[in-house]
Backbone as CSV, one residue per row, in Angstrom:
resi,resn,N_x,N_y,N_z,CA_x,CA_y,CA_z,C_x,C_y,C_z
1,MET,22.268,4.301,-15.936,22.702,4.877,-14.690,24.122,5.374,-14.875
2,SER,24.371,6.567,-14.350,25.719,7.119,-14.408,26.137,7.522,-12.993
3,PRO,26.729,6.577,-12.268,27.078,6.862,-10.877,28.196,7.899,-10.772
4,ALA,28.153,8.655,-9.694,29.170,9.676,-9.461,30.372,9.070,-8.747
5,ASN,31.507,9.657,-9.007,32.709,9.312,-8.265,32.410,9.606,-6.790
6,PRO,32.732,8.683,-5.892,32.412,8.895,-4.475,32.907,10.223,-3.907
7,GLU,34.022,10.732,-4.410,34.559,12.019,-3.938,33.636,13.188,-4.263
8,HIS,32.778,13.016,-5.272,31.945,14.127,-5.748,30.460,13.934,-5.483
9,ARG,30.094,12.881,-4.786,28.674,12.661,-4.474,28.165,13.743,-3.537
10,GLY,26.890,14.052,-3.708,26.253,15.021,-2.824,26.500,16.475,-3.195
11,LYS,27.101,16.719,-4.328,27.398,18.088,-4.760,26.391,18.606,-5.790
12,GLY,25.408,17.784,-6.147,24.409,18.221,-7.113,24.845,18.106,-8.561
13,LEU,25.941,17.420,-8.810,26.438,17.302,-10.183,25.487,16.505,-11.066
14,GLY,24.847,15.488,-10.506,23.900,14.678,-11.274,22.743,15.499,-11.800
15,LYS,22.307,16.468,-10.999,21.216,17.354,-11.428,21.632,18.131,-12.678
16,PHE,22.867,18.606,-12.688,23.351,19.372,-13.845,23.506,18.484,-15.075
17,VAL,23.968,17.268,-14.888,24.081,16.329,-16.003,22.691,16.017,-16.551
18,SER,21.728,15.760,-15.662,20.349,15.481,-16.092,19.761,16.672,-16.840
19,ALA,19.994,17.866,-16.326,19.469,19.072,-16.981,20.086,19.257,-18.361
20,ALA,21.388,19.037,-18.474,22.061,19.191,-19.772,21.580,18.150,-20.775
21,ALA,21.423,16.910,-20.326,20.930,15.854,-21.225,19.506,16.148,-21.668
22,THR,18.675,16.613,-20.742,17.293,16.953,-21.061,17.248,18.101,-22.066
23,GLN,18.066,19.122,-21.843,18.113,20.263,-22.756,18.552,19.828,-24.157
24,ALA,19.531,18.950,-24.241,19.994,18.463,-25.544,18.883,17.710,-26.266
25,LEU,18.143,16.885,-25.539,17.026,16.157,-26.152,15.966,17.120,-26.678
26,LEU,15.639,18.137,-25.889,14.640,19.125,-26.316,15.114,19.901,-27.538
27,GLU,16.385,20.274,-27.555,16.933,21.007,-28.695,16.933,20.171,-29.968
28,HIS,16.946,18.865,-29.820,16.914,17.978,-30.974,15.492,17.507,-31.299
29,GLY,14.502,18.178,-30.733,13.121,17.934,-31.116,12.335,16.936,-30.293
30,ALA,12.894,16.436,-29.217,12.136,15.493,-28.377,10.914,16.190,-27.795
31,GLN,9.776,15.539,-27.909,8.543,16.100,-27.348,8.169,15.427,-26.037
32,TYR,8.565,14.186,-25.874,8.268,13.434,-24.665,9.563,12.796,-24.167
33,ILE,9.865,13.038,-22.923,11.064,12.464,-22.320,10.645,11.828,-21.003
34,TYR,11.065,10.603,-20.790,10.760,9.981,-19.508,11.961,9.201,-19.011
35,LEU,11.982,8.996,-17.714,13.062,8.267,-17.061,12.490,7.044,-16.372
36,LEU,13.290,6.027,-16.267,12.952,4.863,-15.455,13.989,4.791,-14.348
37,THR,13.538,4.565,-13.139,14.460,4.483,-12.018,13.894,3.567,-10.949
38,ASP,14.622,3.403,-9.882,14.201,2.571,-8.761,13.994,3.429,-7.525
39,ASP,13.103,2.991,-6.650,12.783,3.737,-5.431,14.007,4.029,-4.575
40,TRP,14.961,3.115,-4.549,16.117,3.260,-3.668,17.114,4.310,-4.154
41,ARG,16.955,4.805,-5.359,17.872,5.824,-5.910,17.382,7.227,-5.532
42,ARG,17.175,7.428,-4.258,16.560,8.663,-3.765,17.308,9.937,-4.142
43,PRO,18.620,10.009,-4.007,19.294,11.252,-4.419,19.081,11.568,-5.906
44,ALA,19.121,10.548,-6.742,18.894,10.767,-8.180,17.464,11.232,-8.432
45,ILE,16.511,10.611,-7.767,15.106,10.984,-7.955,14.880,12.432,-7.532
46,LYS,15.470,12.817,-6.424,15.332,14.201,-5.963,15.879,15.164,-7.020
47,GLY,17.003,14.803,-7.637,17.562,15.624,-8.711,16.657,15.688,-9.925
48,TYR,16.072,14.556,-10.303,15.149,14.534,-11.449,13.950,15.442,-11.194
49,LEU,13.434,15.398,-9.972,12.300,16.254,-9.622,12.686,17.726,-9.703
50,LYS,13.888,18.064,-9.248,14.345,19.454,-9.288,14.538,19.944,-10.717
51,VAL,14.899,19.040,-11.621,15.073,19.402,-13.030,13.724,19.621,-13.711
52,GLY,12.666,19.016,-13.163,11.332,19.221,-13.717,10.573,17.962,-14.084
53,TYR,11.179,16.809,-13.904,10.457,15.558,-14.165,9.408,15.348,-13.075
54,VAL,8.321,14.710,-13.429,7.245,14.433,-12.475,6.857,12.958,-12.557
55,PRO,6.302,12.427,-11.484,5.897,11.017,-11.482,4.764,10.733,-12.464
56,ILE,4.781,9.559,-13.014,3.671,9.048,-13.812,3.243,7.749,-13.160
57,TYR,1.980,7.674,-12.805,1.458,6.494,-12.104,0.967,5.487,-13.138
58,HIS,1.871,4.637,-13.587,1.553,3.746,-14.694,1.191,2.329,-14.274
59,LYS,1.248,2.035,-13.000,0.895,0.706,-12.503,0.091,0.858,-11.223
60,PRO,-0.699,-0.130,-10.893,-1.413,-0.073,-9.606,-0.409,0.095,-8.462
61,GLY,-0.749,0.955,-7.534,0.090,1.177,-6.373,1.179,2.222,-6.553
62,MET,1.343,2.749,-7.761,2.424,3.710,-8.013,2.233,5.017,-7.230
63,LYS,1.002,5.499,-7.138,0.778,6.753,-6.429,1.184,6.610,-4.959
64,LYS,0.839,5.496,-4.353,1.200,5.258,-2.950,2.721,5.191,-2.796
65,ARG,3.388,4.513,-3.716,4.852,4.429,-3.665,5.476,5.815,-3.762
66,TRP,4.938,6.659,-4.657,5.457,8.010,-4.788,5.183,8.832,-3.542
67,GLN,4.015,8.653,-2.935,3.713,9.373,-1.699,4.745,9.025,-0.630
68,GLU,5.059,7.747,-0.503,6.055,7.305,0.474,7.442,7.861,0.146
69,LEU,7.768,7.908,-1.129,9.062,8.427,-1.556,9.178,9.925,-1.276
70,PHE,8.133,10.685,-1.593,8.150,12.120,-1.310,8.317,12.361,0.180
71,LEU,7.632,11.584,0.989,7.751,11.706,2.438,9.196,11.433,2.878
72,ALA,9.787,10.369,2.360,11.163,10.011,2.705,12.161,11.086,2.255
73,LEU,11.857,11.755,1.141,12.743,12.797,0.618,12.520,14.144,1.289
74,GLY,11.451,14.238,2.090,11.131,15.504,2.741,10.589,16.537,1.776
75,LEU,9.939,16.061,0.712,9.367,16.953,-0.303,7.851,16.942,-0.212
76,ASN,7.258,18.036,-0.637,5.812,18.164,-0.646,5.272,17.685,-1.988
77,MET,4.585,16.573,-1.989,4.057,16.002,-3.229,3.064,16.948,-3.898
78,GLU,2.363,17.751,-3.102,1.380,18.689,-3.662,2.036,19.699,-4.598
79,ALA,3.292,20.038,-4.342,4.000,20.995,-5.189,4.199,20.448,-6.601
80,TYR,4.217,19.138,-6.731,4.421,18.492,-8.025,3.115,17.972,-8.615
81,LYS,2.041,18.096,-7.857,0.760,17.499,-8.232,0.224,18.049,-9.548
82,GLU,0.238,19.365,-9.712,-0.328,19.971,-10.918,0.369,19.469,-12.169
83,SER,1.689,19.437,-12.163,2.439,18.940,-13.323,2.171,17.465,-13.553
84,ALA,2.107,16.697,-12.482,1.861,15.263,-12.612,0.475,15.007,-13.182
85,GLU,-0.511,15.806,-12.773,-1.862,15.615,-13.300,-1.920,15.907,-14.789
86,VAL,-1.197,16.908,-15.246,-1.148,17.213,-16.671,-0.513,16.049,-17.416
87,ASN,0.585,15.526,-16.911,1.283,14.433,-17.575,0.529,13.116,-17.510
88,ASN,-0.294,12.947,-16.510,-1.041,11.708,-16.352,-2.453,11.804,-16.926
89,ALA,-2.778,12.927,-17.554,-4.146,13.168,-18.007,-4.665,12.080,-18.952
90,GLY,-3.804,11.553,-19.782,-4.248,10.521,-20.734,-4.244,9.127,-20.176
91,ASP,-3.698,8.953,-18.987,-3.605,7.632,-18.387,-4.897,7.284,-17.650
92,ARG,-5.169,5.999,-17.596,-6.308,5.589,-16.779,-5.887,5.639,-15.323
93,ASP,-6.827,5.732,-14.437,-6.539,5.822,-13.018,-6.086,4.452,-12.519
94,VAL,-4.829,4.365,-12.115,-4.283,3.083,-11.666,-3.714,3.176,-10.264
95,GLU,-4.383,3.949,-9.401,-3.935,4.073,-8.025,-4.114,2.737,-7.383
């Protein structure tokens, strides 16, 4: 976790840091990149989604938790559904 200085929170800087770190990993040959986070880190999660990360439902109940999170963030989960289905294609159904 890399918290922002309180004076600079809410300016979208975390999104740019995440994008730059992701780009560096890709340039160095990373084929799979994933993040671990907590539900309460909503601003960070919103930034990760904007950068292009999608949810992976790796435990029972994860899809429901993500549905609740998308609702709380005011985002349309369907907009991310196609990417999430591609990324979850190899996983067993653990809704």
